C-alpha positions as CSV (number, residue, x, y, z in Angstrom):
1,M,0.0,0.0,0.0
2,T,1.4,3.4,-1.0
3,E,1.2,6.4,1.2
4,N,-0.2,9.6,-0.2
5,T,2.6,12.2,-0.1
6,Q,0.5,15.0,-1.7
7,P,-0.1,18.0,0.6
8,D,-3.6,18.7,1.6
9,P,-5.3,21.4,-0.4
10,V,-5.2,24.7,1.3
11,T,-8.5,25.9,2.6
12,S,-9.6,29.5,2.1
13,A,-9.0,30.2,5.7
14,E,-5.4,29.1,5.4
15,A,-4.7,30.8,2.1
16,A,-1.7,33.0,2.0
17,P,-2.4,36.6,3.0
18,V,-2.8,39.1,0.2
19,D,0.0,41.6,-0.1
20,A,-1.9,44.9,0.3
21,D,1.0,47.0,-1.0
22,A,1.3,44.9,-4.2
23,T,-2.4,45.1,-4.8
24,T,-2.4,48.9,-4.3
25,A,0.6,49.3,-6.6
26,E,-1.3,47.2,-9.3
27,N,-4.4,49.4,-8.9
28,A,-2.3,52.5,-9.0
29,A,-0.6,51.3,-12.2
30,E,-4.0,50.7,-13.8
31,D,-5.2,54.1,-12.7
32,T,-2.2,55.9,-14.3
33,R,-2.7,54.3,-17.7
34,P,-3.5,57.1,-20.1
35,T,-7.0,57.5,-21.4
36,R,-7.6,57.3,-25.2
37,A,-7.9,61.2,-25.3
38,Q,-4.6,61.5,-23.5
39,M,-2.9,59.1,-25.9
40,L,-4.3,61.1,-28.9
41,E,-3.0,64.3,-27.4
42,E,0.4,62.7,-26.9
43,E,0.3,61.6,-30.6
44,G,-0.4,65.2,-31.6
45,E,2.5,66.5,-29.4
46,I,4.9,64.0,-30.9
47,A,3.8,64.8,-34.4
48,A,4.1,68.6,-33.7
49,D,7.7,68.2,-32.5
50,Y,8.5,66.1,-35.6
51,L,6.9,68.6,-37.9
52,E,8.6,71.6,-36.2
53,E,12.0,70.0,-36.9
54,L,11.0,69.4,-40.5
55,L,9.8,73.0,-41.0
56,D,13.1,74.2,-39.6
57,I,15.2,72.0,-41.8
58,A,13.1,72.9,-44.9
59,D,13.2,76.6,-43.9
60,V,9.4,76.9,-44.2
61,D,7.4,79.2,-42.1
62,G,4.3,77.8,-40.3
63,D,2.5,77.3,-37.1
64,I,1.3,73.9,-35.8
65,D,-2.2,73.4,-34.5
66,I,-3.1,70.2,-32.6
67,D,-6.6,68.9,-32.1
68,V,-8.4,65.7,-31.3
69,A,-11.6,65.0,-33.3
70,D,-13.4,61.9,-34.7
71,G,-11.3,59.6,-32.5
72,R,-7.9,60.7,-34.0
73,A,-5.3,63.3,-33.6
74,E,-5.4,66.1,-36.1
75,V,-2.4,68.2,-36.8
76,A,-2.4,71.2,-39.1
77,I,0.4,73.4,-40.4
78,V,-0.9,76.9,-41.0
79,C,0.6,80.3,-41.9
80,E,-1.1,83.7,-41.9
81,D,1.3,85.1,-44.5
82,E,-0.2,85.2,-47.9
83,D,3.1,84.6,-49.6
84,S,3.9,81.5,-47.5
85,N,5.6,78.6,-49.2
86,L,3.4,75.9,-47.5
87,S,2.1,74.8,-50.9
88,T,5.4,73.1,-51.5
89,L,4.5,70.8,-48.6
90,V,1.2,70.0,-50.2
91,G,2.5,69.1,-53.6
92,R,0.5,68.2,-56.7
93,D,-2.9,66.7,-55.8
94,G,-1.7,66.5,-52.1
95,A,1.0,63.9,-52.9
96,V,3.6,65.5,-50.7
97,L,1.1,66.0,-47.9
98,T,0.2,62.3,-48.0
99,A,3.8,61.3,-47.8
100,L,4.5,63.7,-44.9
101,Q,1.4,62.3,-43.1
102,E,2.8,58.8,-43.4
103,L,6.3,59.9,-42.2
104,T,4.7,61.7,-39.3
105,R,2.6,58.6,-38.4
106,L,5.8,56.6,-38.5
107,A,7.6,59.1,-36.2
108,V,4.7,58.8,-33.7
109,Q,4.6,55.0,-34.0
110,T,8.4,54.9,-33.3
111,S,7.9,57.0,-30.2
112,T,4.8,55.3,-28.8
113,G,5.0,51.8,-30.1
114,Q,1.4,52.1,-31.3
115,R,0.0,52.6,-34.9
116,S,-1.1,56.1,-35.4
117,W,-4.1,57.3,-37.5
118,L,-3.4,61.0,-37.2
119,M,-4.5,63.3,-39.9
120,L,-2.2,66.0,-41.2
121,D,-3.5,69.1,-43.0
122,I,-1.3,71.8,-44.5
123,D,-2.6,75.3,-45.3
124,G,-6.3,74.1,-45.3
125,Y,-5.8,71.7,-48.2
126,R,-7.8,68.8,-46.8
127,D,-10.7,71.1,-45.9
128,R,-10.8,72.5,-49.4
129,R,-10.5,69.0,-50.8
130,K,-13.3,67.7,-48.7
131,D,-15.6,70.4,-50.0
132,D,-14.6,69.5,-53.6
133,L,-15.2,65.8,-53.0
134,R,-18.6,66.4,-51.4
135,A,-19.6,68.4,-54.4
136,L,-18.4,65.6,-56.7
137,A,-20.2,63.0,-54.6
138,D,-23.4,65.0,-54.7
139,R,-23.2,65.1,-58.5
140,A,-22.6,61.4,-58.7
141,I,-25.5,60.8,-56.2
142,E,-27.8,62.8,-58.4
143,K,-26.8,60.8,-61.5
144,V,-27.4,57.5,-59.6
145,N,-30.8,58.7,-58.4
146,E,-31.8,59.8,-61.9
147,S,-30.6,56.7,-63.8
148,G,-30.7,54.0,-61.1
149,E,-27.3,52.9,-62.5
150,P,-24.2,52.6,-60.4
151,Y,-21.7,55.5,-60.7
152,T,-17.9,54.8,-60.8
153,C,-15.7,57.5,-59.4
154,R,-12.2,58.0,-60.6
155,P,-9.4,56.4,-58.4
156,M,-8.9,58.1,-55.1
157,N,-6.8,57.8,-51.9
158,S,-8.3,56.5,-48.7
159,F,-9.0,60.0,-47.3
160,E,-10.9,60.9,-50.5
161,R,-12.8,57.6,-50.7
162,K,-14.0,58.1,-47.1
163,V,-15.4,61.5,-47.8
164,V,-17.3,60.1,-50.8
165,H,-18.6,57.0,-48.8
166,D,-19.8,59.3,-46.0
167,Q,-21.6,61.6,-48.5
168,A,-23.3,58.6,-50.2
169,A,-24.4,57.1,-46.8
170,K,-25.8,60.5,-45.8
171,A,-27.9,60.5,-49.0
172,G,-29.1,57.0,-48.2
173,L,-27.2,55.2,-50.9
174,R,-24.8,52.3,-50.8
175,S,-21.1,52.7,-51.8
176,E,-18.2,50.4,-52.0
177,S,-14.5,50.6,-52.8
178,E,-13.2,48.5,-55.7
179,G,-9.9,48.0,-57.4
180,E,-6.3,47.7,-56.0
181,G,-3.6,50.1,-55.2
182,D,-3.6,53.3,-57.2
183,R,-6.7,52.2,-59.1
184,R,-8.9,51.9,-56.0
185,H,-12.1,53.8,-56.5
186,V,-15.6,54.2,-55.1
187,V,-18.8,52.9,-56.8
188,I,-22.0,54.4,-55.7
189,H,-25.2,52.2,-56.0
190,A,-28.9,53.0,-55.7
191,Q,-30.5,51.3,-52.7
């Protein structure tokens, strides 16, 4: 006959005492975790520092505004001077702006270890572009409503496609992105 050498299970009354200091430290660590808004503000600050250095290197005048809206950090480079050279940072069809936005997102990601979805605007380009895209989408929506046929927009970047999708949804229509890479575009359908 073999003897059981396993220790008796510990009852709850005999359980090891809880280290109150360790529990308090854990709760304090949880309480000091930044909120989503604080993390977005930090993204904006990191992006602003990165862009300030870039403006200095490029010898371009501009002020940096930081905001948090629609669940993302928004950073804008603005200049009150009418003869500012900020347009060089926008480029043709916003190509330079898009590249700078990606570089800024990478700088934020390198600093925080988290993927950033911040939006960069330079000299109000994105706001003007949104207005143009909404007008384009409204014309396409009108054509879809008149003909009942789908309307295919020209290729657009993700920012532009989102504006068109939002406008189509606002009008009660269905839209989807089709295509790959630089040929990705929006198709608006009647309901």
